[in-house]
C-alpha positions as CSV (number, residue, x, y, z in Angstrom):
1,M,-27.9,-25.4,6.3
2,V,-29.3,-23.2,3.6
3,R,-26.7,-21.2,1.7
4,K,-27.3,-17.5,1.2
5,R,-27.8,-17.0,-2.5
6,V,-25.7,-14.6,-4.4
7,P,-27.2,-11.1,-4.3
8,D,-28.9,-10.0,-7.5
9,W,-26.7,-7.0,-8.0
10,L,-23.7,-9.3,-8.3
11,N,-25.3,-11.0,-11.2
12,S,-25.8,-7.7,-13.0
13,S,-24.4,-7.2,-16.5
14,L,-22.3,-4.5,-14.9
15,W,-19.6,-7.1,-14.1
16,S,-19.4,-8.4,-17.6
17,T,-19.3,-5.0,-19.4
18,T,-16.7,-2.3,-19.6
19,P,-18.0,0.9,-17.9
20,A,-19.0,3.7,-20.1
21,D,-16.3,6.2,-21.0
22,D,-17.4,8.8,-18.5
23,G,-14.1,9.6,-17.0
24,L,-13.8,6.4,-14.9
25,H,-10.6,5.4,-16.7
26,R,-8.8,8.5,-15.5
27,Y,-6.6,6.8,-13.0
28,S,-6.5,3.3,-14.6
29,P,-3.3,1.6,-15.6
30,S,-2.1,1.2,-19.1
31,P,-3.7,-1.8,-21.0
32,T,-0.4,-3.7,-20.7
33,T,-0.5,-7.4,-20.1
34,T,1.7,-7.3,-16.9
35,T,0.9,-6.2,-13.4
36,T,3.9,-5.1,-11.3
37,T,3.9,-5.4,-7.5
38,S,6.6,-5.1,-4.9
39,S,7.6,-8.7,-5.2
40,A,7.1,-9.9,-8.8
41,T,5.8,-9.1,-12.2
42,V,3.1,-11.5,-13.4
43,S,1.8,-11.9,-16.9
44,E,-2.0,-11.6,-17.3
45,P,-3.7,-14.2,-19.4
46,T,-5.2,-13.1,-22.7
47,L,-8.4,-15.0,-22.1
48,Q,-10.3,-14.2,-19.0
49,P,-13.6,-15.5,-17.6
50,P,-16.5,-13.4,-19.0
51,A,-17.5,-11.7,-15.7
52,T,-14.1,-10.3,-15.0
53,V,-13.9,-6.6,-15.4
54,P,-11.3,-6.1,-18.2
55,P,-8.4,-3.7,-17.8
56,P,-9.5,-0.2,-18.9
57,A,-8.0,1.2,-22.1
58,A,-6.8,4.4,-20.7
59,A,-3.3,5.7,-20.2
60,S,-1.6,4.8,-16.9
61,K,-1.3,8.3,-15.6
62,P,-4.0,10.6,-14.4
63,Q,-5.3,13.3,-16.6
64,S,-4.7,17.0,-16.1
65,T,-7.6,19.3,-15.5
66,P,-8.1,22.8,-16.8
67,T,-8.7,25.6,-14.3
68,S,-8.0,29.2,-13.6
69,P,-5.1,30.7,-15.5
70,K,-3.5,31.5,-12.2
71,L,-3.4,27.9,-11.2
72,E,-0.7,25.5,-12.5
73,I,-2.1,22.2,-13.7
74,R,0.4,19.3,-13.7
75,D,0.4,15.6,-14.0
76,P,1.3,14.4,-10.4
77,V,3.2,11.4,-11.6
78,N,4.9,12.8,-14.7
79,K,8.7,12.8,-14.5
80,N,8.7,15.9,-16.7
81,S,6.7,17.9,-14.2
82,N,8.0,21.5,-14.1
83,N,8.1,21.1,-10.3
84,N,10.9,18.6,-10.7
85,S,8.7,16.0,-8.9
86,G,10.4,13.2,-10.8
87,G,7.5,10.9,-11.4
88,N,7.1,7.2,-12.1
89,D,8.4,7.2,-15.7
90,Q,5.0,6.9,-17.2
91,N,4.5,9.2,-20.1
92,G,1.5,9.8,-22.2
93,D,-0.6,12.3,-23.9
94,S,-2.7,14.4,-21.6
95,S,-5.7,14.6,-23.8
96,G,-9.2,15.6,-22.7
97,V,-10.7,15.4,-19.3
98,S,-14.2,14.5,-18.3
99,P,-16.9,17.0,-17.5
100,D,-17.2,15.2,-14.1
101,D,-13.6,16.1,-13.3
102,I,-14.0,19.7,-14.3
103,S,-17.2,20.0,-12.2
104,R,-15.7,18.2,-9.2
105,Q,-12.6,20.4,-9.3
106,A,-14.8,23.5,-9.4
107,Q,-16.8,22.3,-6.5
108,L,-13.7,21.6,-4.4
109,L,-12.2,25.0,-5.2
110,A,-15.4,26.7,-4.3
111,E,-15.5,24.8,-1.0
112,L,-11.9,25.6,-0.2
113,S,-12.4,29.3,-0.8
114,K,-15.0,29.6,2.0
115,K,-13.9,31.2,5.2
116,V,-15.1,28.1,7.1
117,I,-15.0,24.9,5.1
118,N,-18.0,22.5,5.3
119,M,-16.2,19.2,6.1
120,W,-19.2,17.1,5.4
121,E,-19.5,18.5,1.9
122,L,-15.7,18.4,1.3
123,R,-15.7,14.7,2.2
124,R,-18.6,14.0,-0.1
125,I,-16.9,15.6,-3.1
126,A,-13.4,14.2,-2.3
127,S,-14.7,10.7,-1.9
128,Q,-15.4,10.6,-5.6
129,G,-11.8,11.3,-6.4
130,I,-9.8,14.5,-6.3
131,P,-8.8,15.8,-9.8
132,D,-5.1,16.5,-10.2
133,G,-3.7,20.0,-10.4
134,A,-4.0,23.3,-8.6
135,G,-2.7,21.7,-5.4
136,I,-6.2,20.5,-4.5
137,R,-5.2,17.0,-3.3
138,S,-2.5,18.4,-1.0
139,T,-4.9,20.9,0.8
140,V,-7.8,18.5,0.9
141,W,-5.8,15.7,2.4
142,K,-4.5,18.0,5.1
143,L,-8.1,18.9,5.9
144,L,-9.3,15.4,5.9
145,L,-6.6,14.3,8.2
146,G,-7.4,17.1,10.6
147,Y,-4.0,18.8,10.2
148,L,-5.7,22.0,8.9
149,P,-8.7,23.3,10.8
150,P,-11.9,24.1,8.8
151,D,-11.5,27.8,9.7
152,R,-9.1,29.2,7.1
153,S,-8.2,32.1,9.3
154,Q,-6.4,29.7,11.6
155,W,-4.3,28.0,8.9
156,S,-1.3,30.3,9.1
157,S,-0.9,30.1,12.9
158,E,-1.6,26.4,13.0
159,L,1.0,25.7,10.3
160,A,3.6,27.9,12.0
161,K,3.0,26.2,15.4
162,K,3.2,22.6,14.0
163,R,6.3,23.3,11.8
164,S,8.1,24.9,14.8
165,Q,7.2,21.8,16.9
166,Y,8.6,19.5,14.3
167,R,11.9,21.5,14.1
168,H,12.1,21.1,17.9
169,F,11.6,17.3,17.5
170,K,14.4,17.1,15.0
171,E,16.8,19.2,17.1
172,E,16.2,17.0,20.1
173,L,16.0,13.5,18.5
174,L,18.3,13.7,15.5
175,M,21.3,15.3,17.2
176,N,24.6,13.4,17.2
177,P,25.5,12.1,20.7
178,S,28.8,14.0,20.5
179,E,26.9,17.2,20.1
180,I,24.5,16.3,22.9
181,T,27.5,15.5,25.2
182,R,29.2,18.8,24.3
183,R,26.1,20.8,25.1
184,L,25.5,18.9,28.4
185,E,29.1,19.6,29.4
186,K,28.8,23.3,28.5
187,S,25.6,23.6,30.5
188,V,27.2,22.3,33.7
189,G,30.4,24.3,33.1
190,C,32.7,21.4,32.1
191,D,34.0,23.2,29.0
192,N,35.8,20.0,28.0
193,D,37.8,20.0,31.2
194,E,39.7,16.7,31.3
195,S,40.0,16.9,35.1
196,K,36.2,16.3,35.4
197,P,35.6,12.9,33.8
198,E,32.6,12.3,35.9
199,G,30.7,14.9,34.1
200,R,31.3,13.4,30.7
201,E,29.2,11.0,28.7
202,H,31.3,8.0,27.8
203,P,30.6,6.2,24.4
204,L,30.7,2.8,26.2
205,S,28.4,3.8,29.0
206,L,25.6,1.2,29.5
207,G,23.5,3.5,31.7
208,K,19.8,3.7,30.8
209,S,20.1,7.5,30.6
210,S,23.2,7.5,28.5
211,V,22.8,9.2,25.2
212,W,25.4,6.9,23.7
213,N,23.7,3.8,24.9
214,Q,20.4,5.0,23.4
215,F,22.3,5.9,20.2
216,F,23.6,2.4,19.7
217,Q,20.2,0.9,20.5
218,D,18.6,3.1,17.8
219,S,21.3,2.2,15.2
220,E,19.6,-1.1,14.2
221,I,16.3,0.6,13.6
222,I,17.9,3.5,11.7
223,E,19.7,1.1,9.5
224,Q,16.4,-0.6,8.6
225,I,14.8,2.7,7.9
226,D,17.7,3.6,5.6
227,R,17.4,0.3,3.7
228,D,13.6,0.7,3.3
229,V,13.7,4.4,2.2
230,M,16.3,3.5,-0.5
231,R,13.9,0.8,-1.7
232,T,10.8,3.0,-1.8
233,H,9.3,3.2,-5.4
234,P,12.5,2.5,-7.3
235,D,10.7,3.2,-10.5
236,M,10.1,6.9,-9.5
237,H,12.8,9.5,-9.8
238,F,11.1,11.4,-7.0
239,F,12.1,8.7,-4.5
240,S,15.0,6.8,-6.1
241,G,18.2,7.5,-7.9
242,D,21.3,9.6,-7.6
243,S,19.7,12.9,-8.3
244,Q,19.8,15.7,-5.7
245,L,16.0,15.7,-5.7
246,A,15.8,12.0,-4.8
247,K,18.5,12.3,-2.1
248,F,16.7,15.3,-0.5
249,N,13.5,13.4,-0.5
250,Q,15.1,10.3,0.9
251,D,16.6,12.4,3.7
252,A,13.2,13.9,4.5
253,M,11.5,10.5,4.7
254,R,14.3,9.2,6.8
255,N,14.0,12.1,9.3
256,I,10.2,11.6,9.6
257,L,10.5,7.8,10.2
258,I,13.3,8.2,12.8
259,V,11.4,11.0,14.7
260,F,8.3,8.9,14.6
261,A,10.1,5.8,15.9
262,K,11.7,7.7,18.8
263,L,8.5,9.4,19.8
264,N,6.6,6.1,19.7
265,P,8.8,3.6,21.7
266,G,5.9,1.1,21.9
267,I,5.9,0.7,18.1
268,R,9.1,2.2,16.9
269,Y,9.6,1.5,13.2
270,V,8.0,-1.5,11.3
271,Q,8.9,-2.4,7.8
272,G,6.3,-1.0,5.4
273,M,5.8,2.3,7.1
274,N,7.9,3.9,4.4
275,E,5.2,2.8,1.8
276,I,2.5,4.6,3.8
277,L,4.6,7.7,4.2
278,A,5.5,7.9,0.5
279,P,2.1,9.1,-0.9
280,L,1.8,11.7,1.8
281,F,5.2,13.2,1.2
282,Y,4.9,13.0,-2.6
283,V,1.6,14.9,-2.6
284,F,2.7,17.6,-0.1
285,K,6.1,18.1,-1.8
286,N,4.4,18.6,-5.2
287,D,2.0,21.3,-3.9
288,P,2.2,24.1,-6.5
289,D,2.2,26.6,-3.6
290,V,5.9,27.4,-3.3
291,E,5.8,27.9,0.4
292,M,3.9,24.7,1.0
293,A,6.3,22.8,-1.2
294,L,9.4,24.0,0.6
295,Q,11.4,20.9,1.8
296,A,11.2,21.9,5.5
297,N,7.5,22.7,5.3
298,A,6.5,19.6,3.3
299,E,8.5,17.4,5.7
300,A,6.8,18.8,8.8
301,D,3.4,18.7,7.3
302,T,3.9,15.1,6.2
303,F,5.1,14.1,9.7
304,F,2.0,15.2,11.4
305,C,-0.3,13.8,8.7
306,F,1.6,10.5,8.9
307,V,1.1,10.4,12.6
308,E,-2.6,11.1,12.3
309,L,-3.1,8.5,9.5
310,L,-1.2,5.8,11.3
311,S,-3.1,6.4,14.5
312,G,-6.0,4.5,13.0
313,F,-3.8,1.6,12.0
314,R,-1.1,1.6,14.6
315,D,-2.3,-1.6,16.3
316,H,-1.7,-3.4,13.1
317,F,2.0,-2.7,13.5
318,C,2.2,-3.8,17.2
319,Q,3.2,-7.5,17.2
320,Q,2.0,-7.9,20.8
321,L,-1.5,-7.1,19.7
322,D,-1.6,-9.4,16.7
323,N,-4.0,-11.8,18.4
324,S,-6.1,-9.2,20.2
325,N,-9.4,-7.9,19.1
326,V,-7.7,-4.8,17.7
327,G,-4.7,-6.5,16.0
328,I,-4.1,-7.3,12.4
329,R,-5.5,-10.8,12.6
330,S,-8.8,-9.5,14.0
331,T,-9.0,-7.0,11.1
332,I,-8.4,-9.7,8.5
333,T,-11.1,-11.8,10.2
334,R,-13.5,-8.8,9.7
335,L,-12.6,-8.8,6.0
336,S,-13.4,-12.5,5.8
337,Q,-16.8,-11.9,7.6
338,L,-17.5,-9.0,5.2
339,L,-17.0,-11.3,2.2
340,K,-19.1,-14.0,3.7
341,E,-21.9,-11.5,4.3
342,H,-21.9,-10.2,0.7
343,D,-20.8,-13.3,-1.3
344,E,-21.0,-16.5,0.7
345,E,-20.3,-18.7,-2.4
346,L,-17.0,-17.0,-3.0
347,W,-16.1,-17.0,0.7
348,R,-16.8,-20.7,1.0
349,H,-14.8,-21.5,-2.2
350,L,-11.7,-19.5,-1.0
351,E,-11.6,-20.5,2.7
352,V,-13.3,-23.9,2.8
353,T,-12.8,-25.5,-0.6
354,T,-9.4,-24.2,-1.7
355,K,-8.3,-23.2,1.9
356,V,-6.8,-19.9,0.9
357,N,-6.2,-18.2,4.2
358,P,-6.9,-14.5,3.9
359,Q,-3.8,-13.8,5.8
360,F,-1.8,-15.0,2.8
361,Y,-2.9,-11.9,0.7
362,A,-4.9,-9.5,3.0
363,F,-2.1,-8.9,5.4
364,R,-0.2,-6.8,2.9
365,W,-3.4,-5.2,1.4
366,I,-4.4,-3.9,4.8
367,T,-1.1,-3.0,6.5
368,L,0.2,-1.1,3.5
369,L,-3.2,0.5,2.6
370,L,-3.1,-1.1,-0.9
371,T,0.0,0.9,-1.9
372,Q,1.6,-2.2,-3.4
373,E,-1.4,-3.6,-5.3
374,F,-1.9,-0.8,-7.7
375,N,0.3,1.8,-9.5
376,F,1.1,5.1,-7.7
377,A,-1.6,7.2,-9.4
378,D,-4.3,4.6,-8.7
379,S,-3.2,4.5,-5.0
380,L,-3.7,8.3,-4.7
381,H,-7.2,7.9,-6.1
382,I,-8.0,5.1,-3.6
383,W,-6.6,7.2,-0.8
384,D,-8.9,10.1,-1.7
385,T,-11.8,7.8,-0.9
386,L,-10.1,6.2,2.2
387,L,-9.4,9.6,3.8
388,S,-12.8,11.0,3.0
389,D,-14.8,8.4,5.0
390,P,-16.0,10.0,8.3
391,E,-16.1,6.5,9.8
392,G,-12.3,6.4,9.4
393,P,-10.1,4.9,6.6
394,L,-10.2,1.3,8.0
395,E,-13.9,0.8,7.3
396,T,-13.6,1.9,3.7
397,L,-10.3,-0.1,3.3
398,L,-12.1,-3.3,4.2
399,R,-14.9,-2.6,1.8
400,V,-12.4,-1.9,-1.0
401,C,-10.5,-5.2,-0.2
402,C,-13.8,-7.0,-0.3
403,A,-14.7,-5.4,-3.6
404,M,-11.3,-6.5,-5.0
405,L,-12.3,-10.1,-4.3
406,I,-15.8,-9.7,-5.8
407,L,-14.5,-8.1,-9.0
408,I,-12.5,-11.3,-9.8
409,R,-14.9,-13.7,-8.4
410,R,-15.4,-15.8,-11.6
411,R,-11.6,-16.4,-11.8
412,L,-11.4,-17.2,-8.2
413,L,-14.4,-19.6,-8.3
414,A,-12.7,-21.4,-11.2
415,G,-9.3,-21.6,-9.6
416,D,-7.6,-23.9,-7.1
417,F,-5.3,-23.0,-4.2
418,T,-2.2,-22.3,-6.3
419,S,-3.8,-20.2,-9.0
420,N,-6.0,-18.2,-6.5
421,L,-3.1,-17.4,-4.2
422,K,-1.0,-16.3,-7.2
423,L,-3.9,-14.1,-8.4
424,L,-4.5,-12.5,-5.1
425,Q,-0.9,-11.8,-4.3
426,H,-0.5,-10.2,-7.8
427,Y,-3.8,-8.5,-8.2
428,P,-4.7,-7.8,-11.9
429,S,-5.3,-4.5,-13.5
430,A,-8.5,-2.9,-12.6
431,N,-10.6,0.2,-13.2
432,I,-10.1,2.0,-9.9
433,S,-13.3,4.1,-10.1
434,H,-15.2,1.0,-10.9
435,L,-13.6,-0.8,-7.9
436,L,-14.6,2.1,-5.6
437,Y,-18.1,2.0,-7.0
438,V,-18.4,-1.6,-6.0
439,A,-17.0,-0.8,-2.5
440,N,-19.6,1.9,-2.1
441,K,-22.3,-0.5,-3.2
442,L,-21.3,-2.9,-0.4
443,R,-21.7,0.0,2.0
444,T,-25.2,0.8,0.8
445,Q,-26.2,-2.9,0.7
446,A,-25.1,-3.2,4.4
447,I,-27.1,-0.1,5.3
448,G,-30.1,-1.4,3.4
């Protein structure tokens, strides 16, 4: 059998040179020698194979962008944000911004100001990365997820309707069983009359319709949600700590996940959903628009966008579908096939020679939408691109995962099972804009 040769574009000097300083470093991590993930901190070697893209030399936080004096520009992950967002403890000097950022922000603001927004154009611009500030990312994400309609005149009524619906969900699903029992008794005229025990809900009732029985069945899931919410981004004051801000935010995330679990009995809650929820709530809660950023409004908006985002990935969280053609293992197989198509030499070395099963690393990459592989600011940039794809986030996600493998191909080709598994489970620092460029290149190569 004749092996497919490595595509010419993979041998380009692009992979052995640092991209020009054209604003691509905007979201890249600090040039530190460690990479932190959810499970461990791994020191990066000082000597790397020549084709590996070196960590960019930019600050770890995204840069601010100048705009109209009426619009407030803030670093979205700066703990000193005047919106009390409580960021990820990454400080740095917000120096200059690239002309590309300024131009792209102007284009987005112009598009958002139209009476009816051109979604194709909005997706095209947003896919290149949404500059921070002026609440652009919050509004654009809501549009990309279909929460806001393109017609701006409908925004007010749609938001009011959705937020009212979420309040109703909370009233129905988060109520204490004692309160539910009291209301039921009142509605049938019991009025706590001890002479009518048959009309009362007993806490030890095992009936399927018993609110107490359902309450105790839900307790295990709620306890898991509580544990996971408390563990969400422990390095960010917005999510973690004893501050009032963190506790309010934890309560909001807890509410969203419990309501989702009760409305989706086929899936309920699966560990990791909190990590997908976190970027959405963070972005919406930090909207400079005071009304949008109100706790109740941000919570409701996040719930519906979370539901919409998860609708494209929900089969990955259903254990019964793991071995089906829509389950997580099928999706991981698609990633393997994508790598084989674009770089058969690397695919063969990983899966045949060193026997690194893609499930060992890609399961977390895919199910958590890369939130654990990069720092928070980088994750937001990646999500800009994921949410902008008209084909849906999954197709872009697979290309980004494939690009992650290609960017470190020299190190992988030189490694054995142990070193490669360690490298893939603790992905090294990367220039995110460069990574997304490679992912887009894979798309154009497939089309061509």
